[in-house]
N, C-alpha and C positions, 0 to 999 in steps of 0.2 A: 488422614489426612491427605496422602496424595491423592486418592481418588476422589476426596473433593475437590482438588485443585483441579484436576483433569477434568472432570464434569465442567465445573465453571469455564475453562479454557474451549471445551465444546459449544456452551452455551454463547460465548464470546463470539466465536467465530460465526455463528448462526447470526447473532447480533451484529455484528459487520458486514455481513451479505447483507440484511434489511437496510442499516443505515446509508449501503453505498449505492442500494439501490434506488433511494429517495436522495440523490445527489444529484441530478441532474447538470448537463452542461450548460452552459450560457444563450444556445442556441436549442430550438426544439428536439426533443429526445430520438422523437421519429426520423430526424434527420443525419443521427450520429448512429446507427444500427448497422454494426457489420456482419459479416458472414455467417452463416453455422462454423468453420474450422477450417481446419487444415484440407488442402482439396477445394475448397469453394472459393473464389475469388469474387464473389457478389458482393457488393457494396454499397449501401445508401449512402451517398455525399453531399454535403451541403450544396445549396446554390451557388452558382459562380464557382463550384470546385470540378476538379477530374481526377479519377481513379489513377495511380500510378505505381507501378509495379506488379506483380504475379506471386499469388500463392501456391503453394507445394501443387501438385510437383514442378510447376515450371518457374516457380522463384521463390523468394525465403522472406520476400518485405512487401507490402501493400498498405497505401492510404491513400487519403484523399489532399490534394494539392490546388493552391492557387497560386495566382501572380500578385504580387505587390506592386505599390506606384513605380518601384524602380525596376522593376522587369525580373525582381529575383521569385525562383519558386518557393512557397513556402505550406508546412502541413496545417492541414486547418480540414477536423475533422476524423473518423476514426483510424486508427492507426494497429497493425499487425505485423508482427515479427517471426520468424520461426528457429529455431536452433539447429533442425533439418524439416525433412520433410513427412515426419509424423510428430514434431515435437514444439509447441506454442512455446516462444521466447516472452515476449511481451504482448499485451492487446489494452488499448486504451484510446486515449482521444486526443486531438490537439487543438487550440485555438490560437489561431494566428502565431503557427509554428511554436506554440511553448504546449506543453501536457497540461489537460484539462479536463475534470471530470474521474471517474472512475479508472482507477490504473491497477493492471494487473501483471505479474514477472514471474516466469516459473524458472524451476532448474532442470538441467539436460534431463532428469530422471523424471521429468512431468508432474514433481511436486511443487506447491506452493513456493515462490519467494519472499515475496514481497505483493499485499493486497492494499491497495491506499486509495487517495482520492486528492486531485490538485487542483489549485484555482491561480491560472494563469501561470504556470512553471510551478508555483509554490506549493510545496506539500500542505495541503489543508483539509483538514477530516479525521477520520477515522484512521489509523492507521496501523497494520500488523504483519509483521516479519517474521521469515521461520529456518530455522535449520533445512538442509538437505535432505535431513530425515523423514522431514513432517511434522516434527516436534515446534510449536511457536517458540520464537527467541524473546518476542517484546510487543506489547499492544498497549497501544493509547491515543493519543489525539494530537492532531497536530493544526496549530492556528498560526497563519501566513509564513510558512517554512518553519517554525520553532515548534519543538516539542511545550505542552500546554495541558494541565488538570492531571489526572491519574494515571499511572502506567506502571505497569508489568515486565519483569524481564525473568525467563525460565533459563536452567539450564540445559543440555542437549538430549539430557535421561527424562525431563520433563517435572522437574523440581523447581518449584518457587525459589528462584533466588534472592529477589528482590523487589519494592513494591513502593512508590512515594508518589509527589507531585511535584510538576513544573509549572512555572513561571515565564513565561516569554523566553524556553528555553534555558532557564535556570533552575537546579535544585532549589526547592523554597517548602516549607513545612516541614511535616513527620515522615521520613523512609523507613523502612523495616526492612534488615534484613536474615536470612532463612540460613539453618543449617542445611547438611543436606539430608535430613531423617524428615522436613518440612516445618520442623519448630522454628519459633523466633530466635534470632541470638543477639540483635544488636540494634537499637532503635536511636536515629540519628535525626537531629532537628536542624533543617539550613533555612538560613534566608538569604533569598535573591543569590544562590550559589555558596555563601559561604558557613561552615559547619558551626552553628552555635552550642550544642551539646550532645553528648552522647550516653547510653545507656548501654550497660550487657544485661540480658535479660534470660 
């Protein structure tokens, strides 16, 4: 059972990567390509923006920016930040000073912390978070900043802990909770966040 769950998680990560690849920012994707990684400051910025900051070894943050009508600088285009000269912290894009498009965050050990997608500052699209040991903690879909559709949660040891559906950020429908051996233990039914029924399995 556990082996099957791990296989499903691996397929889920591959699927999530494919979904993120199909979620371009509002402006042409070619204008949002960032450099190849630490030590490379090369960055293709959108028209009317400029590259700001420095990549390692000379700095720990670089992004594209433009000046708004008030004269303030705002992030607009690729964004990269590092924990240190060798470890990436965040890689993503901004649109009018808000996270927009594919977004990745990493722990100091280099493992993924979050892989998701934003639309003008709101989490919106495939979403996955991880423990620092590399095991996925939860996976699902965000819509306008709220959890929606089917979500799954795992323990740090990789056992599926619970799964069910959200509707506009509220638990809604059937949720199944699992034992540490991977077998179902409780089935609950929710209606817009309110527990309706519970069955021991």
